[in-house]
N, C-alpha and C positions, 0 to 999 in steps of 0.2 A: 699464117701471116701475123707478124708482130705489129700491134698497134701502139701508137704513142699514147701514154696515159694522160688524161686531162689533168689540169692543175687542181690540186686538193683545195677545196673550199674551207678556209679557216674560220669563217664566221658562222653564225646560226641562221643567217639569211642566205639561202642558196638560190641562185638564178642560173638556170640551164636553158640554153637556146634551142635544144632539140630533145626528143625522146631518147635518142641513141648517141653513142660515140663510136668511132671507128667507121668502117666502110659498109656495115650491114645492120639491119634492124636487130634488136634484142627482144626476145619474148614474142608473144603473139599479139600484134597490134589490134586485132579484132576483139580481144578480151576487154571487157568494159572497165575492169579495175586495174589496168596496166599502170605500173609505177615507172617513171623515167629511169633509164639505166644510170644516168649520172647520180641520181639519189642513192641507188643501191651501191654504186661504186664508192661514193663518199662515206656511206655508213660502214662498209667493209673496211675501208682505209682508216677510218676514225676509231673503230671499236674492236678491231681484230689485229693479231700479229701473225706473221707467217707460221703456218702449221696449225692454226686454230681450225676447229670444225665450225662451219657455217650451216645452220639449219633453217630452212624455210618450210615450216610445216604445212602451209597452204599451197605453196608452189604457184598457184594462179597461172599467169601467162608464161612463166619460165624465165623471166628477166633475171632473177637472182642467179639461176644456173648459168645462163648465158654470160653474165658479167664475171662470175667466178671462173669460168672456163678460160677467159681471156687473161 
């Protein structure tokens, strides 16, 4: 299922209404260090271009992987 991408935040003050975007949760919400999916999505959009390798050495709750897969 294709999801509509959220609007890219162009400022350094990011306000996200929820942990997730799309129709399902990203990562493991039981993980105590979970980062909101919107933050990960904005970082990927801001600092990478198509074809770049994104590495998350800690992986944590898996939010980065979930966002990248979408």
